[in-house]
C-alpha positions as CSV (number, residue, x, y, z in Angstrom):
1,M,95.8,40.9,109.3
2,R,99.0,40.7,107.2
3,G,99.0,38.1,104.4
4,E,95.2,37.4,104.5
5,E,93.5,36.6,101.3
6,G,92.3,39.7,99.5
7,M,94.6,42.1,101.3
8,L,96.0,43.2,97.9
9,S,92.8,42.8,95.9
10,G,93.1,44.5,92.5
11,K,96.7,45.7,93.0
12,S,99.1,45.2,90.2
13,V,102.4,43.8,91.4
14,I,105.4,43.3,89.1
15,L,107.6,40.5,90.5
16,G,111.2,40.7,89.1
17,V,113.2,37.5,89.4
18,T,117.0,37.6,88.9
19,G,119.6,35.0,88.7
20,G,120.3,33.7,92.2
21,I,119.8,30.4,93.9
22,A,117.0,32.0,96.0
23,A,114.9,32.4,92.7
24,Y,112.9,29.3,93.7
25,K,111.5,31.2,96.7
26,A,110.1,33.8,94.3
27,A,107.7,31.1,93.2
28,E,106.3,30.9,96.8
29,L,106.1,34.7,96.8
30,A,104.2,34.7,93.5
31,S,101.7,32.2,95.0
32,A,101.3,34.3,98.2
33,L,100.7,37.5,96.2
34,V,98.0,35.8,94.1
35,K,96.3,34.5,97.2
36,A,96.4,38.0,98.7
37,G,94.4,39.2,95.6
38,A,97.2,40.8,93.6
39,L,97.4,40.7,89.8
40,V,101.0,39.4,89.4
41,D,103.1,39.9,86.3
42,V,106.5,38.2,86.5
43,V,109.6,39.5,84.7
44,M,112.6,37.2,84.6
45,T,116.2,38.0,83.7
46,R,118.0,35.6,81.5
47,A,120.1,34.3,84.4
48,A,116.9,33.7,86.5
49,Q,115.7,31.3,83.8
50,E,118.7,29.1,84.6
51,F,117.3,28.5,88.0
52,V,113.5,28.4,87.5
53,Q,111.5,27.9,84.3
54,P,109.0,30.7,83.2
55,L,106.3,28.0,83.0
56,T,106.4,27.7,86.8
57,F,105.3,31.3,87.2
58,T,102.7,31.1,84.5
59,A,101.1,28.2,86.3
60,L,101.1,30.1,89.6
61,T,99.9,33.4,88.4
62,G,97.7,32.4,85.4
63,R,99.5,35.2,83.4
64,P,102.3,35.2,80.8
65,V,105.8,35.7,82.0
66,Y,108.0,38.4,80.5
67,T,111.6,37.6,79.6
68,A,112.6,39.9,76.7
69,L,113.0,43.6,76.2
70,F,111.4,43.5,72.8
71,G,108.2,41.4,72.6
72,H,104.5,41.5,72.2
73,L,102.0,42.0,75.0
74,P,98.7,40.1,75.0
75,D,96.8,43.1,73.8
76,G,99.1,43.7,70.9
77,E,101.3,46.4,72.5
78,T,105.0,46.1,71.6
79,I,106.7,48.1,74.4
80,P,106.4,45.8,77.4
81,H,108.5,47.9,79.8
82,I,106.3,51.0,79.3
83,E,103.0,49.1,79.5
84,L,104.0,47.1,82.6
85,A,105.4,50.2,84.3
86,R,102.3,52.2,83.6
87,K,99.9,49.8,85.3
88,A,102.1,48.7,88.2
89,D,101.2,49.6,91.7
90,L,104.5,48.2,93.0
91,I,107.6,46.4,91.7
92,V,109.3,43.9,93.9
93,I,112.6,42.3,92.9
94,A,113.2,39.0,94.8
95,P,115.9,37.9,94.8
96,A,117.9,41.0,93.9
97,T,121.4,40.0,93.1
98,A,124.6,42.0,93.5
99,N,124.6,42.5,89.8
100,V,121.1,44.0,89.5
101,L,121.7,46.2,92.5
102,A,124.8,47.7,90.8
103,R,122.9,48.2,87.5
104,L,119.9,49.9,89.2
105,A,122.2,52.0,91.4
106,Y,123.7,53.6,88.3
107,G,120.6,53.6,86.0
108,H,121.7,50.9,83.6
109,A,118.9,49.8,81.2
110,D,120.0,46.8,79.2
111,D,117.2,44.3,79.8
112,L,113.4,44.3,80.4
113,L,113.6,44.4,84.2
114,S,116.1,47.3,84.4
115,T,114.2,49.4,81.8
116,L,110.9,48.6,83.5
117,V,112.2,49.9,86.8
118,L,113.5,53.2,85.3
119,A,110.2,53.7,83.5
120,A,108.1,53.1,86.7
121,T,106.8,55.8,89.1
122,C,105.5,53.3,91.7
123,P,107.4,52.1,94.8
124,V,110.2,49.6,94.1
125,L,111.0,47.0,96.8
126,L,114.4,45.4,96.5
127,C,115.1,42.1,98.4
128,P,118.9,41.4,98.2
129,A,120.0,37.8,98.5
130,M,123.6,36.6,97.9
131,N,126.7,35.1,99.5
132,V,127.5,36.6,102.9
133,Q,130.9,38.0,101.8
134,M,129.3,39.4,98.6
135,Y,126.7,41.2,100.7
136,A,129.2,42.6,103.1
137,H,131.5,43.9,100.3
138,P,131.9,47.7,100.4
139,A,130.8,48.0,96.8
140,V,127.5,46.2,97.5
141,Q,126.9,48.2,100.6
142,Q,127.7,51.5,98.8
143,N,125.2,50.5,96.1
144,L,122.5,49.8,98.7
145,K,123.1,53.2,100.3
146,R,122.9,54.9,96.9
147,L,119.7,53.0,96.1
148,A,118.1,54.1,99.4
149,E,119.0,57.7,98.7
150,L,117.4,57.3,95.2
151,G,114.1,56.3,97.0
152,Y,114.2,52.5,96.6
153,H,112.8,50.5,99.4
154,I,115.2,47.8,100.6
155,L,114.3,44.7,102.7
156,E,117.5,43.5,104.5
157,P,118.4,39.9,103.9
158,A,118.0,37.4,106.7
159,E,120.7,35.6,108.6
160,G,121.3,31.8,108.5
161,R,122.9,29.0,106.5
162,L,123.3,29.9,102.8
163,A,123.2,27.6,99.8
164,C,127.0,27.9,99.5
165,G,127.4,26.5,103.0
166,A,128.4,29.8,104.6
167,E,126.6,31.2,107.7
168,G,125.6,34.8,108.0
169,R,123.4,37.6,106.4
170,G,122.4,37.0,102.8
171,R,119.4,34.8,102.8
172,L,116.3,36.0,101.0
173,P,113.6,36.7,103.7
174,S,110.6,34.4,103.8
175,P,107.8,35.0,101.4
176,E,105.6,36.0,104.4
177,I,108.1,38.7,105.4
178,I,108.3,40.0,101.9
179,L,104.5,40.0,101.5
180,E,104.2,41.9,104.7
181,S,106.5,44.6,103.4
182,I,104.6,44.8,100.1
183,E,101.3,45.2,102.0
184,G,102.8,47.9,104.1
185,L,103.9,49.8,101.1
186,L,100.6,49.5,99.3
187,S,98.1,49.7,102.1
188,S,99.5,52.4,104.4
189,P,97.7,55.8,104.0
190,A,99.7,58.9,103.4
191,D,98.0,60.5,106.3
192,F,101.2,61.9,107.9
193,K,102.5,63.5,104.7
194,G,104.1,66.8,105.5
195,L,104.6,66.0,109.1
196,K,107.9,65.6,110.9
197,V,108.2,62.6,113.2
198,L,111.1,61.9,115.6
199,V,111.4,58.4,117.1
200,T,113.9,57.2,119.7
201,A,114.9,53.5,119.8
202,G,117.3,51.1,121.5
203,G,118.9,50.9,124.9
204,T,121.5,53.4,125.9
205,R,124.9,52.4,127.1
206,E,126.5,54.1,130.1
207,P,130.3,53.4,130.2
208,I,132.1,52.0,133.3
209,D,135.5,51.8,131.6
210,P,136.7,51.5,128.0
211,V,135.3,48.0,127.7
212,R,132.3,47.8,130.0
213,Y,129.0,49.6,130.2
214,I,125.6,49.5,131.9
215,S,122.7,48.9,129.6
216,N,119.3,47.1,129.3
217,R,117.6,44.4,127.3
218,S,116.0,46.7,124.7
219,S,116.4,45.4,121.1
220,G,115.1,48.6,119.4
221,K,112.5,46.6,117.4
222,M,109.5,48.7,118.6
223,G,111.2,52.0,117.8
224,Y,112.4,50.9,114.4
225,A,108.9,49.6,113.6
226,L,107.5,53.0,114.5
227,A,110.0,54.8,112.3
228,A,109.1,52.5,109.4
229,A,105.4,53.0,109.9
230,A,105.8,56.8,110.0
231,L,107.8,56.7,106.8
232,Q,105.2,54.5,105.1
233,R,102.5,56.9,106.0
234,G,104.3,59.9,104.4
235,A,106.1,61.5,107.3
236,K,109.6,62.9,107.3
237,V,111.3,60.7,109.9
238,T,114.3,61.2,112.2
239,L,115.4,58.1,114.1
240,V,117.6,58.7,117.1
241,S,119.0,55.3,117.9
242,A,121.1,53.8,120.6
243,P,123.1,50.7,119.5
244,T,121.1,47.9,118.0
245,S,121.6,45.1,115.6
246,L,118.9,46.4,113.3
247,S,119.2,48.2,110.0
248,P,117.3,51.5,109.8
249,P,114.4,51.8,107.4
250,A,115.5,53.2,104.1
251,G,114.6,56.9,103.9
252,V,114.9,57.9,107.6
253,E,117.4,60.3,108.9
254,L,119.5,58.2,111.3
255,V,121.2,59.8,114.3
256,S,123.3,57.3,116.1
257,V,124.0,57.8,119.8
258,E,125.3,55.7,122.7
259,T,124.7,57.3,126.0
260,A,121.6,58.9,127.6
261,Q,123.4,62.3,127.5
262,Q,124.1,62.0,123.8
263,M,120.4,61.0,123.2
264,Y,119.3,64.0,125.2
265,E,121.4,66.4,123.2
266,A,120.3,64.9,119.8
267,V,116.6,65.0,120.7
268,M,116.6,68.4,122.3
269,E,118.4,69.9,119.3
270,R,115.8,68.6,116.9
271,F,112.6,68.8,119.0
272,P,111.5,72.3,118.1
273,A,111.1,71.4,114.4
274,Q,109.1,68.2,115.1
275,D,105.4,67.7,114.9
276,I,105.4,64.3,116.7
277,V,108.0,62.8,119.0
278,I,107.7,59.1,120.1
279,K,110.1,58.1,122.9
280,A,110.4,54.3,122.5
281,A,114.0,54.1,123.6
282,A,115.0,52.5,126.9
283,V,117.1,55.2,128.4
284,A,119.3,54.5,131.4
285,D,118.1,56.4,134.5
286,Y,121.5,56.4,136.0
287,R,125.2,56.5,134.8
288,P,128.5,55.8,136.6
289,K,129.6,59.0,138.2
290,I,133.2,58.2,137.4
291,V,134.3,56.5,134.2
292,A,137.7,54.7,134.5
293,S,140.1,55.7,131.8
294,H,141.5,52.2,131.7
295,K,140.0,48.7,132.1
296,I,139.2,48.0,135.7
297,K,141.1,44.9,136.7
298,K,139.6,42.2,138.9
299,Q,140.7,42.5,142.5
300,E,139.9,41.1,146.0
301,G,136.7,42.1,147.6
302,T,133.7,44.0,146.1
303,L,133.6,46.7,143.5
304,L,131.4,49.7,144.2
305,L,130.0,51.9,141.5
306,E,128.6,55.3,142.4
307,L,125.8,56.3,140.1
308,E,124.3,59.6,139.2
309,K,121.1,60.5,137.5
310,N,120.8,61.0,133.7
311,P,118.7,63.8,132.3
312,D,115.0,62.9,132.0
313,I,114.5,63.4,128.3
314,L,110.8,62.7,128.3
315,Y,110.1,65.1,131.2
316,E,112.1,67.8,129.5
317,L,110.2,67.3,126.3
318,G,106.9,67.5,128.2
319,Q,107.9,70.9,129.7
320,R,108.9,72.3,126.3
321,K,106.1,70.9,124.2
322,K,104.0,73.3,122.2
323,S,100.3,73.0,121.7
324,D,100.7,71.8,118.2
325,Q,103.2,69.1,119.1
326,T,102.3,65.5,120.0
327,L,104.4,63.7,122.6
328,V,104.1,59.9,123.0
329,G,106.0,57.9,125.7
330,F,106.6,54.2,126.4
331,A,106.7,52.5,129.8
332,A,108.1,49.0,130.3
333,E,106.7,47.8,133.7
334,T,107.0,44.6,135.8
335,E,104.3,45.5,138.4
336,E,101.5,48.0,139.1
337,L,101.4,48.8,135.4
338,E,98.2,51.0,135.4
339,K,99.2,53.0,138.5
340,N,102.7,53.7,137.1
341,A,101.4,54.4,133.7
342,H,98.9,57.0,134.8
343,Y,101.5,58.7,137.0
344,K,104.1,58.9,134.1
345,L,101.5,60.1,131.6
346,H,100.6,63.2,133.8
347,A,104.0,63.8,135.4
348,K,105.7,64.1,132.1
349,N,102.9,65.9,130.3
350,L,102.4,63.3,127.6
351,D,99.6,63.1,125.0
352,L,99.7,59.3,124.9
353,L,101.5,56.6,126.9
354,V,102.1,53.0,125.6
355,A,102.7,50.6,128.5
356,N,103.5,47.0,128.6
357,D,104.3,44.3,131.2
358,V,107.6,42.9,130.1
359,T,107.2,39.8,132.2
360,R,104.3,38.6,130.0
361,P,105.1,36.1,127.2
362,G,105.2,37.8,123.9
363,A,105.6,41.3,125.4
364,G,109.2,41.2,126.6
365,F,112.4,42.8,125.3
366,G,113.6,41.4,122.0
367,S,110.3,39.9,121.0
368,D,108.7,40.5,117.6
369,T,105.3,40.9,119.2
370,N,103.9,43.0,122.0
371,I,100.9,43.3,124.3
372,V,100.3,46.9,125.4
373,K,97.8,49.2,127.0
374,L,97.2,52.8,125.7
375,F,96.7,55.5,128.3
376,Y,95.1,58.8,127.2
377,R,95.2,62.2,128.9
378,D,91.4,62.2,129.4
379,G,91.7,59.1,131.6
380,R,90.8,56.5,129.1
381,M,92.7,53.2,128.9
382,Q,92.6,50.8,125.9
383,S,94.0,47.3,126.0
384,L,95.4,45.8,122.8
385,P,95.8,42.1,122.1
386,L,99.1,40.4,121.2
387,M,100.2,41.6,117.9
388,D,103.3,42.0,115.7
389,K,105.2,45.2,116.5
390,K,104.9,46.4,112.9
391,M,101.1,46.2,113.2
392,L,101.2,47.8,116.6
393,A,103.2,50.7,115.2
394,H,100.4,51.4,112.7
395,R,97.8,51.2,115.5
396,I,99.7,53.7,117.5
397,F,99.8,56.1,114.5
398,D,96.1,55.6,114.0
399,V,95.6,56.8,117.6
400,I,98.0,59.8,117.1
401,R,96.1,60.8,114.0
402,E,92.8,60.8,115.9
403,L,94.4,62.8,118.8
404,R,95.7,65.4,116.4
405,S,92.4,65.7,114.5
406,T,90.3,66.2,117.6
407,G,92.8,68.4,119.4
408,N,93.1,66.0,122.3
409,S,96.9,66.1,122.0
410,N,97.1,69.7,123.2
411,S,98.4,70.3,126.7
């Protein structure tokens, strides 16, 4: 569904292009936006014009390119930053250099793009792209944190080889990824506005000694996609996350934990105030009974670890759930999926269970896609095809909305 022609039909998108080597990718993004049906107005900084000529964007969008703070609009208006801000449904800045991030973080307004952003009331999506050391610099990271707190949406850069020859995080994401984020911001309904949603994600780690632990293959991608979808749909989101390599969606309350016990305590403390809880984390069922205070040295013979049960977070939530709360669980299975899913759904008093066979291609841990079956309290089962986890997250929230509207989520 994402990126299809007409997806953004009639939407006014301002594309801000700043002075980085990745500016050439903005031309591909402009083309993709036009293909998706958007009305695209491009605003270029002076530095951006050193990398790409305005004529390129004029040819791609069929519209004039704006480069100056003081100028004339086609209809005779003389305040472009006000007129553009008034009609924009979304502003995306790609690439967003370290310089523009710093200026926006502190409200500077010294060119058309920065004044336009300050005058706008629509969502603003920032797509940072720069040298890996620049991106990792504490000042840049502090500016990104400040921008997130101010309500800007931030798409984390990709990893790979940069134009400077360095390897690491700093590449502008592909136009397809940026377009998907834009569509998510513009097409998601605000149907969860006023609701509080708690999502758990990642795989817990149970220490053996100071350097080793027991864990699992969970990447956290499904949980983070659910948190992002809830946020896009207007909810106030708490993300309780075990260690992952992912950056949390801008705007969520992140609670970082490591062990199952820590996750149990964090979730139980916050559960009474939540409307919806989605347990997408892969929580270890067992933990070492004794944790060595020093690194266990290799020795002759075998090493035996005695394990004890961790608290069953999902079961406890099911016991404490009130009639106006919705509880969703996940089940990663390798055999007898339907039998195990039905048992888990009822044994843990869930309103919905999302189950997948992790042995299937495209549905395993770490994948960007998933193939799931949805199990309902009334006995229904719905099979969903292979889809991106971000799309799946929205499908799950569509189901949650229906459950809450019909009262089927009540125990």
